[in-house]
N, C-alpha and C positions, 0 to 999 in steps of 0.2 A: 303224489303230493310233494311239495318242496319243503326242505327243511326249515325249522324254524328261523336261523339265522340268516337264511337265503330270502325268506320271506319278509324278514324284517329290512333287509337292505333295499329290496324292491320295494315296498312300501316308503321306506325312507328317501329313496331316488325319486319317487312319484311327487311325495309332498316336497322335496327339495326345487325340483323343476317347476311347481306352481305354488312357491312361497308367498305369492302375494293373494291368496285365495285360501278360504276354508272352506272344509269338505265335510258332510255327513258320513257315517259308515256306509250306507247304501250308496252314495256318490263314488267312493273309493272302492268299494267293491265292482260296482259297475265298470269303472275306469280300468281296473285290473283283472276283469273277468278272463282274460285271456291267461294270465298268469298261475291260475289253479290255487288261489289263496283262499281258504274258508274264511267264513265270516268270525266264526270262533277266534281263528288266527289272527284276523285283523283287530279284533278287540284285545287280545292278549297283546299283541306286538304295540298297540296304540297306548296301553295301559303302560306298558314298561317303556316306551319312547317318553311318554309324559313324566314319569318318574325320573329319567335321565334328563329332563328338561330341553329333551330336543324337539317334542311336540306339544304344544297348547292346547288344552280343552276349552271351548266358549260354548254361549247359548245365543242364539238370535232372539230377539224380542217376538214374543208370541209363539215360540216354538220350544217344544221339551227336549227337541232333538240335540245331541251333542254334535259339536264340530270342530274339527281338527285343522291345525295348521304348522307347517313347519317352523319352529322357534330358535333353531341355535345357530344363528346366524349372529355377526358383530353388530350388523345394521340394526338388529331388534334390541340390542341391550341399550341403546341409548336413545331410542325414540318412542315418544308416545304415538299410539297406533291409530288411524281412523278406518273405521269399518262402514262399509257401505251395505245398509239393510236391503237395498234391492238387489244388487248384483253380487256381492259377498265378496267384493276385492278389498284388499288390506292396503292401505297407506301409510307412510312414514309422515307425521307431521314434522314441517321444517324445524331444523335445530331452533332458529330465532324466535320463532312464534310459540314453540314449547317452553323454551326458556323463559321467555316474559310471562306466559301463563304460570309457569312453577314457581317464579319469583314473587307474583302477585299473589299467589294462593299463600306461599310461605311467609310474605310479609304481612299480610292483610289478616289470615286467619291462622297463623303457625302451623298450617296442614303442609306435610311433606309427601311430595307426590313420588311414587316408584314407576319411573317412567316404561320399564320393560313390562310391567303389568298392567299398564293403564291402556284402555281401549274407549275411544270416544265413538259413539255410533250416530250415523246420518245418513245422508245420500251423495254421492259423489257428482262430481261435475256433469259428466257424461248421462249418468241415469237422470239427473234434473232437467239435462236439455230434452232428453228423451221424452220426460214426463210434459214439459212445457209444448213439445210439439204435437201432443196427442189432442 
């Protein structure tokens, strides 16, 4: 078995390399099966990385399962996120569009958005095209 800090580094590297996606523990376990990391070590390390704000936990609509995404990069700090409910990919909303949305909400409703914590759910362009072609 690999040491905890090494396990955490393996997990963090995997999540960084796939920062545009969210993963369940099952998906992470399968992807890292050759690394000999136990499920309990995954849960423990994900919880610690979440406390350190390096990983964000989320849920998909209609699922009780938790999903995790690498979240400790400068791009994520100042973007509203768009999450495709079909393929699971995460996108950054363009700054101009996000700023317009934020300004309108602040001016009309006095509601202040925390961009880093905001995710809008829908269907990405690629998945929409696939659905149209079926």
